VMD Tcl script that draws the C-alpha trace (Angstrom):
set ca {
  {-66.86 -27.67 -61.83}
  {-65.46 -31.12 -63.15}
  {-66.81 -30.52 -66.55}
  {-64.57 -33.26 -68.29}
  {-66.80 -35.80 -66.66}
  {-69.16 -35.95 -69.67}
  {-68.55 -36.37 -73.57}
  {-67.57 -33.75 -75.95}
  {-70.05 -32.87 -78.72}
  {-69.23 -33.10 -82.49}
  {-71.79 -30.40 -83.28}
  {-69.31 -27.47 -83.22}
  {-68.74 -25.39 -86.16}
  {-65.67 -23.37 -85.64}
  {-65.53 -20.12 -87.59}
  {-62.93 -18.38 -85.68}
  {-60.42 -16.55 -87.70}
  {-62.73 -16.72 -90.83}
  {-64.37 -13.87 -92.87}
  {-68.11 -13.24 -92.72}
  {-69.56 -14.84 -95.79}
  {-73.03 -15.35 -97.60}
  {-73.31 -11.99 -99.15}
  {-71.75 -10.04 -101.98}
  {-70.28 -6.49 -101.95}
  {-71.31 -3.95 -104.80}
  {-68.76 -2.22 -106.80}
  {-69.73 1.05 -105.14}
  {-69.22 -0.53 -101.61}
  {-65.78 -1.71 -102.56}
  {-64.80 1.67 -103.94}
  {-66.08 3.25 -100.65}
  {-63.81 0.75 -98.70}
  {-60.91 1.64 -100.75}
  {-61.45 5.31 -100.26}
  {-62.00 4.74 -96.43}
  {-58.52 2.61 -96.21}
  {-56.72 5.23 -97.90}
  {-58.14 7.97 -95.44}
  {-57.37 5.73 -92.41}
  {-54.44 3.91 -93.59}
  {-55.98 0.50 -92.92}
  {-55.35 -2.53 -95.12}
  {-58.33 -2.60 -97.65}
  {-58.04 -6.45 -97.92}
  {-58.70 -6.83 -94.10}
  {-61.63 -4.40 -94.45}
  {-63.10 -6.15 -97.31}
  {-62.72 -9.68 -95.61}
  {-64.40 -8.17 -92.57}
  {-67.42 -7.26 -94.68}
  {-67.56 -10.38 -96.48}
  {-65.63 -9.25 -99.69}
  {-62.88 -11.72 -99.22}
  {-65.10 -14.77 -99.59}
  {-65.52 -16.59 -102.70}
  {-68.88 -17.80 -103.93}
  {-71.14 -20.39 -102.47}
  {-70.99 -18.94 -98.89}
  {-67.62 -20.43 -98.19}
  {-65.41 -19.16 -95.39}
  {-61.64 -18.13 -95.56}
  {-59.02 -20.41 -94.05}
  {-59.24 -20.49 -90.38}
  {-56.47 -19.59 -88.04}
  {-55.12 -22.80 -86.79}
  {-52.68 -21.51 -83.95}
  {-54.74 -20.38 -81.09}
  {-53.63 -19.81 -77.46}
  {-53.77 -22.75 -75.11}
  {-56.16 -21.06 -72.88}
  {-58.58 -20.36 -75.75}
  {-58.45 -23.93 -76.96}
  {-59.19 -25.14 -73.51}
  {-62.24 -22.85 -73.28}
  {-63.37 -24.22 -76.89}
  {-62.87 -27.71 -75.35}
  {-65.06 -26.55 -72.45}
  {-67.86 -25.42 -74.71}
  {-67.80 -28.77 -76.60}
  {-68.26 -30.66 -73.19}
  {-71.10 -28.28 -72.01}
  {-72.81 -28.81 -75.31}
  {-72.35 -32.57 -75.21}
  {-74.15 -32.57 -71.77}
  {-77.04 -30.63 -73.10}
  {-77.46 -33.07 -75.88}
  {-77.58 -35.91 -73.25}
  {-80.00 -34.19 -71.07}
  {-82.34 -32.92 -73.32}
  {-82.41 -36.05 -75.37}
  {-83.45 -37.91 -72.46}
  {-85.99 -35.34 -71.35}
  {-87.76 -35.28 -74.80}
  {-87.80 -39.04 -74.84}
  {-89.52 -38.97 -71.54}
  {-92.30 -37.07 -73.16}
  {-92.46 -39.18 -76.36}
  {-90.52 -36.69 -78.46}
  {-87.20 -36.49 -80.21}
  {-84.76 -33.84 -79.40}
  {-82.93 -32.28 -82.54}
  {-79.42 -31.35 -81.65}
  {-78.44 -27.70 -82.35}
  {-75.19 -26.73 -83.88}
  {-72.85 -24.36 -81.86}
  {-70.94 -21.95 -84.00}
  {-67.71 -20.34 -82.68}
  {-66.73 -17.07 -83.98}
  {-64.54 -14.15 -83.30}
  {-65.58 -10.59 -84.56}
  {-68.60 -10.96 -86.93}
  {-70.75 -13.91 -88.01}
  {-73.51 -14.33 -90.50}
  {-76.53 -16.52 -89.60}
  {-80.06 -16.66 -91.09}
  {-80.95 -14.08 -88.55}
  {-78.58 -11.74 -90.15}
  {-75.04 -10.41 -89.51}
  {-74.09 -9.78 -85.79}
  {-70.93 -8.74 -84.19}
  {-69.43 -10.29 -80.90}
  {-70.55 -7.24 -79.09}
  {-74.03 -8.41 -79.16}
  {-73.25 -11.44 -76.97}
  {-74.24 -15.00 -77.42}
  {-77.43 -15.65 -79.48}
  {-79.53 -18.38 -80.95}
  {-81.13 -18.26 -84.38}
  {-84.39 -20.04 -84.89}
  {-83.89 -19.85 -88.62}
  {-80.98 -22.26 -88.77}
  {-81.34 -23.64 -85.28}
  {-77.73 -22.73 -84.30}
  {-76.27 -21.15 -81.29}
  {-73.69 -18.55 -82.01}
  {-70.78 -17.87 -79.42}
  {-67.81 -15.72 -79.26}
  {-65.43 -17.10 -76.67}
  {-64.51 -13.23 -75.89}
  {-67.92 -12.94 -74.11}
  {-66.72 -15.12 -71.18}
  {-64.12 -12.45 -70.61}
  {-66.88 -9.86 -70.70}
  {-69.00 -11.97 -68.18}
  {-65.96 -12.02 -65.81}
  {-65.82 -8.14 -66.02}
  {-69.54 -8.07 -65.08}
  {-68.45 -9.87 -61.78}
  {-69.44 -13.42 -62.98}
  {-66.47 -15.60 -63.37}
  {-66.11 -19.30 -62.89}
  {-66.84 -22.38 -65.10}
  {-70.45 -22.60 -64.08}
  {-71.08 -19.04 -64.77}
  {-69.91 -19.77 -68.44}
  {-71.94 -23.06 -68.64}
  {-75.03 -21.21 -67.46}
  {-74.70 -18.95 -70.60}
  {-74.47 -21.99 -73.00}
  {-77.40 -23.56 -71.30}
  {-79.55 -20.34 -71.57}
  {-78.97 -20.27 -75.42}
  {-79.72 -23.98 -75.64}
  {-82.73 -23.15 -73.70}
  {-83.76 -21.10 -76.56}
  {-83.48 -23.98 -78.88}
  {-85.70 -26.05 -76.56}
  {-88.26 -23.16 -76.68}
  {-88.09 -23.36 -80.52}
  {-88.80 -27.02 -80.47}
  {-91.55 -26.99 -78.11}
  {-93.30 -23.93 -79.71}
  {-92.70 -21.48 -76.84}
  {-90.86 -19.10 -79.17}
  {-93.79 -19.08 -81.76}
  {-96.09 -18.61 -78.87}
  {-94.16 -15.42 -77.74}
  {-94.19 -13.95 -81.35}
  {-97.91 -14.52 -81.66}
  {-98.47 -12.62 -78.36}
  {-96.28 -9.95 -79.74}
  {-97.98 -9.68 -83.02}
  {-101.48 -8.97 -81.10}
  {-100.25 -5.75 -79.47}
  {-99.02 -2.40 -80.66}
  {-97.80 -1.53 -77.13}
  {-94.06 -1.65 -76.98}
  {-93.86 -2.19 -73.30}
  {-96.34 -5.27 -73.43}
  {-94.27 -6.65 -76.39}
  {-91.11 -6.17 -74.38}
  {-92.79 -8.16 -71.49}
  {-93.45 -11.20 -73.54}
  {-89.82 -11.18 -74.49}
  {-89.04 -11.20 -70.90}
  {-91.26 -14.18 -70.57}
  {-89.29 -16.09 -72.97}
  {-85.85 -15.07 -71.72}
  {-86.85 -16.10 -68.11}
  {-88.07 -19.46 -69.45}
  {-84.69 -19.96 -71.05}
  {-83.01 -19.26 -67.68}
  {-85.24 -21.74 -66.10}
  {-84.65 -24.46 -68.80}
  {-80.75 -23.77 -68.30}
  {-81.60 -24.68 -64.62}
  {-83.55 -27.81 -65.60}
  {-80.16 -28.92 -67.72}
  {-77.94 -28.23 -64.80}
  {-80.06 -30.27 -62.36}
  {-79.96 -33.24 -64.73}
  {-76.55 -32.88 -65.69}
  {-75.23 -32.69 -62.13}
  {-77.33 -36.08 -61.26}
  {-75.71 -37.62 -64.18}
  {-72.12 -36.44 -63.85}
  {-71.84 -35.23 -60.35}
  {-69.74 -32.39 -61.50}
  {-70.81 -29.48 -59.26}
  {-68.36 -28.47 -56.63}
  {-68.72 -25.83 -53.74}
  {-69.45 -22.36 -55.01}
  {-70.61 -23.54 -58.69}
  {-74.13 -22.71 -58.02}
  {-73.40 -19.21 -56.61}
  {-71.41 -18.66 -59.73}
  {-74.41 -19.45 -62.01}
  {-76.80 -17.33 -59.96}
  {-74.19 -14.52 -59.85}
  {-74.08 -14.64 -63.68}
  {-77.82 -14.60 -63.97}
  {-77.96 -11.48 -61.73}
  {-75.09 -9.79 -63.45}
  {-77.01 -9.70 -66.72}
  {-80.18 -8.56 -65.50}
  {-81.76 -5.71 -67.37}
  {-81.72 -3.38 -64.39}
  {-78.19 -4.01 -63.54}
  {-76.82 -3.65 -66.96}
  {-78.76 -0.23 -67.33}
  {-77.36 0.91 -64.01}
  {-73.91 -0.12 -65.24}
  {-74.15 1.86 -68.18}
  {-75.21 4.96 -66.34}
  {-78.76 5.04 -67.61}
  {-82.00 5.39 -65.84}
  {-83.53 2.11 -64.99}
  {-86.53 1.85 -67.32}
  {-88.77 -1.35 -66.78}
  {-90.69 -0.80 -69.87}
  {-87.68 -1.13 -71.89}
  {-86.72 -4.56 -70.20}
  {-86.47 -7.57 -72.70}
  {-84.54 -10.17 -70.53}
  {-85.84 -9.42 -66.97}
  {-84.42 -7.95 -63.89}
  {-81.52 -9.63 -61.91}
  {-83.90 -10.71 -59.23}
  {-86.15 -12.40 -61.79}
  {-83.35 -14.10 -63.59}
  {-81.95 -15.54 -60.37}
  {-85.38 -16.81 -59.47}
  {-86.08 -18.71 -62.54}
  {-82.58 -20.20 -62.89}
  {-82.80 -21.26 -59.24}
  {-86.19 -22.72 -59.94}
  {-85.03 -24.93 -62.79}
  {-82.03 -25.92 -60.78}
  {-84.24 -27.00 -57.77}
  {-87.02 -28.98 -59.51}
  {-85.50 -30.22 -62.79}
  {-88.90 -30.07 -64.39}
  {-89.60 -28.39 -67.61}
  {-93.35 -27.94 -66.58}
  {-92.13 -25.56 -63.68}
  {-90.64 -23.26 -66.35}
  {-94.01 -21.88 -67.90}
  {-93.24 -18.26 -67.42}
  {-96.01 -17.37 -69.69}
  {-98.61 -18.51 -67.28}
  {-96.84 -16.95 -64.20}
  {-98.27 -13.45 -64.86}
  {-94.82 -11.86 -64.99}
}
mol new
graphics top color blue
foreach p $ca { graphics top sphere $p radius 0.5 }
foreach p [lrange $ca 0 end-1] q [lrange $ca 1 end] { graphics top cylinder $p $q radius 0.2 }
display resetview
């Protein structure tokens, strides 16, 4: 994938190497941390910093780690180029429809991060927070993706495209539509089905972006499409449940099966039309 063919985005907020901020620890919590550090032999300052106690007022973050491995820095550069491409494509697509695309900020973090959606760890994977219209990504997730059998540049680009797809959904009201549907039911399986619709639409929108990005930059190389489809398949709910040694339970699905995720990503990549991504009317 010739990902340097485009431009870099400046909408990157790098919080790598910084403590989680935005909340204060009570005196009792600090005492508990000190006791825990004595029992475990861990540095209490490190524990406090991880919990946000090493952060001063105003929600400011600690000093970032400036020295990073070259491979990690290259991956951060990759993210900025992919984000720049999504900005170009979605600005054009919204303009075609007489609308203005509001560019999101992408936050890079290490272990823990705070957003308006709460505090999350890197273990939860990349996510989009509608409350602050930011995408949150730990570069370590790309290693996890490789372990799931989905290596390659386009596999990683698809992940970013999917999260940006959630931002697009937020702007066009699809996220609100999903929550309204969920609020009308007390059936957990049905509520999960609406979540699946939202996730599959984000997959399709990632495909729409990829279609137009390739038209613009001609950056696809042999094998890239297969990498993206393999990535979509590797994070299907059914495959993840099997990998975890659990029984496949369709009622618990929140993102869709491997087959569904591949289908909707491929659909977006083949047509390049937002209108072809209406998973809510597809009767999933």
